[in-house]
N, C-alpha and C positions, 0 to 999 in steps of 0.2 A: 092620287095614284102613287103607288109605292115605287121607289127607286130600286135599282138592282141591288144596292147595298142593303137597303131595308128588307128587300125580299129574301136575301140570303140570311139575314138575322132572324126573320120570322120563320124561315125554313128550319134553321138550327133549333129555334125554340120548340117548334112542333116536333122535330125529331127527338129532342131531349124528353119532351112530355110523353111521346109514344113509348120510348125506351123505359122511362120511369114507370109508366102504367103497366107495361109488359112485365117488368121485374116484380112489381107488387102483385100482379095476377099470378105469376109463377110461384112466388113465396106463399101466397094464400092457398093456392091449389095443393101445394105439397104439404102444408101444415094442416090442411083439413083432413088428411089421411093419417090415421094413427100408425106410428112406427114402433113395433115391439123391440125388445132387446134381441141382439143377434143370437143365433143358435150356437155357432162355433166360430173360431177364428178371430175373436175380439181380444184386445189387450187394453187395460187401463193402467197407465203409469202414474203413480201417486207419490207425492212428497209431503213430508210433515217435518217442520222445524220447531221442535218443542223448546222448553226452557233449558233442558239438559240433555234429552235424548232426541235424536233425529232419525227419521226413517225414509228409505227409498224403496218403494214396493211396486211390483208389477203383477197384475192379475191377468190370467189367461182363461178364456172359455174354451174348453175342449172336452168332448164326450158327453153322453146323455145317461140319465138314470131314470127308470120308471118306478115310481112309488105310488101305490094305491091308484094305479091306472093314470097317473099324471106324469108328464114328461118334465124332468128337471135338467138344466144344462150345467154341467160341472165347471167349477172355477178353481184354478190352482194359483197359488201366490208364491212369489220368490222375491227376495230383497235382503236388505241389511239394516240393522240398527247401529247407529254410531253415537259416540259422545260428541254432542254439538260443539262447534268451534275448533275442536281438536281433530275431528274426522277419524278418531280412533274406533275401530270396529268393536262393537259390544256383542252382537249376536247376528247370525245368519239365519234367514227365514226361507224355508222351502217346504211347502206342504199343501195338502188339499184344504181349501178354505170353506167350501160349501157349494151350493147350487142354487140357481134361480129358476123360477117358473113364470112364464108369460101367461097372463089371462087377458088376451087381446080384446075380448068382447067387453070386459069391464075396464079396460085400459089400466090394468094393475100389474105389478111385478112382485112376486113373493120370494123370500129368501129362506133356504133350509141350511142351517149351520151344519158343519161337519159333526158326525156322530149324534145328530138330533133327528127326531121323527116329526117334529112340530115346526111348521113353516110360520114365518112372520111376514107381515106386509112390509115390503121394501120401498116401493114407490106407488103412488097413484097419480094418474094424469086425467082422471075423470073429475076435474075440478074447474072452478071458475074464480074470478077475482072476488075477494071478500070471504071465500070459504075458509073454514078452520080445518086444518088437517087432523086426521086421527092421531091421538097421543101415542098409540102403540106402533107407529111406523118405526121400523128397525133402524136404530142408530141415526135417525134423521137429526134430532136435536138432543142435547144432554139434559135439559131441564124438564119441568112439568108445566111451563107456561104455554098457553095456546099459540100454535104456529099458524099464521095467516098467509093467505095467498094475496100478494100485493099487486102484482101486475102480470099480464100475459105478454109473451115475447116470442121471438123466433130467432134462430141462430143459423148462420150460413156455414155449411161444412166445406171442406177443401175440394170436394168433388162437385161443387156447384149446387147441391141440394140443400133444402131447408128443413129444420126440425122445430117443432113447437117447444116452447120453454116457458117456465113460470118462475117469478121471483117470490120466494117464500121466506118467512122469518117471524121473529117475535113482534107482535103488534106494539107500536110505540117505540121500538128500538131499531132505527134505520140501519145501524151498523151490523145487524145480524142477518140481513136479507142477502140470499144467494140464489143462484139459478139451479133448477132441475130441468133436464133436457130429455125429451122422449127418445127412447132407444139407446141412450148413452149413460145416463146417471145424473150426476150433479157436478158442480164446480169443485166438490170435495173428493170425488172419486166414484167408486162403485158402491161400497158398503160403509165408507167412513162417515163420521159425523160431519154435518154441515157447520155446526156451531155448538160449542160446549161451554159457553159462558166465559171463556178466557181468550186471549189474543192468539193462541196457538191454533192454527187452522191447517187442515189437510187441503192440499191443492192438487187438482187433476192436471198433471203436466201435459198429458196427451192421451187421446183415445184413438186406437188404431184398429182398422178392420182389414183383415187379409193383407197385412203389412203396409196398408195405405193409411197415413196419418190424416184423420178426418177433423178432429176437434181438439183444441181450439184452432180456428182457421187463421193462424198467424205466421204460417211458413215454418213452424217448428217441426222437428222430427223426434219421434220417440227414440232417444239414444239408448241402446241396450245397457242395462246395469251389468257391470263386471264384478263378480264376487271378490272378496278380500283374500281368497286362498292363494292368489298369485299376484305378483307385482304389476301394477298398472303401468302402461306405457303412454306417454303423452302423444297427442295428435292421432289417436285412433280414428279410423274412418269407418263409420257405420254402414252396413249393407244388409240385404235381406236374402234369406233362403226360402225355398218353396218346395212343395206345399207345406205350409206351416200353420198349425200343427199337423202332424200325421204320425203313423205308427211304425215307420220303417225308413224309407229312403228319402233323403233331402237333397235337393238339387241346388247347386251353386249357380250364380248368374252366368249367362253365356259369355264366351270370350274372357272368362275370368281366369287369369294366370297367377300362379302362386308358387313359392318355393317350399313352403312348409305349412302344415295345418296342425293346430292343437285344439283339442276339445276338452272342456271342463264341465263337471256337474255343478249343481247349485251351491256346493260347499267349497268350490274352488279346487277340487281334486281332478287331476288330469286323468282322462279315461281313454281306453283303447277303442279303435274303430277300424272298419275296413272301407276301402274306397275302390269302386269298380272302374272308374275312370276319373278324369280330373274335373268332372262336373257332378258326380253323384256320390253321396256319402251314405253308407249303409250303417244304420244304428238300430237295426231290428233286435239286437241282443241287449240293448241298453234298457235299464229299468225306466218305468214311467216317471216323467218329471221334466224339469227344465234343464237345458244345457247351453253352453256358450262356445262359440267358435272364435278362434284367433288365427287369422291367415296372414302369412308373411309373404310379401312380394317386393323384393329389393329392399329399399329402406322404408317402405310403407307397411302399416299394420292395419288389417281390416278385422272388424269385430261384428258378430251377429248373435242373436239369441234364438233358440228354438224350443219347441215343446214336443216331447216324445210321448205319444199315447200308448195305450195297451192294446 
């Protein structure tokens, strides 16, 4: 006969087993459903530290384009190239990058480069362990060696949901294996190379959906890149505006008080705007593209990034 202490211990073990079983069931049920890439409102923040040139890039999905009766989701990129170690700005990037197309039935994603009419396979998730990926996958790997699927995996997003993932890389070269994730991209970003035979790797710092940081689930926040056109201020506080992106009026958080607002385009040039009240900013006359807000409240400085559509 069990004592009360033993009974409590057995009860705790049973509860732990039930919770573990439930979490495994939830993860499996969520990863059994294919997750396509988002239509709009996604952002991929990517960093690359090369031997001499470094990059900080942000990709936004906003707007659709119909080509040959197929729907493509437009992607815009903004960022900066710097001379590594010095942090000296070399070039500012702000342009239309291209568009992706979901083929959910085939579990594939295609990429259409800017000014191109020919799409390329960007990702395929219709794969299993041991498969060899097609060599024509866009920017997946830099060489011509076969890329193998090593392991099936799942990742937990910050909203509590799971996504199916795969470890892929060169067979016999363990250091080249990195993850691709359904509905997100890869550990290298959206369209960046996973591996190019050297130690310089692109890193997906953060994947955000509708201003919510989802991946990686490590408590990090996609801090908005501020262009080099104006002097940075230490201890900036990141915040979000909504709906973002959109084609006109952006709303500041409720009960947000400020003394002054400045808005800059992707090249760091200050732009004019109108404000109907202290919560809504009218940018309907602004050209399509990325912009940055800097809000001053006492001794605090708040920064945010937005995407103006057409």
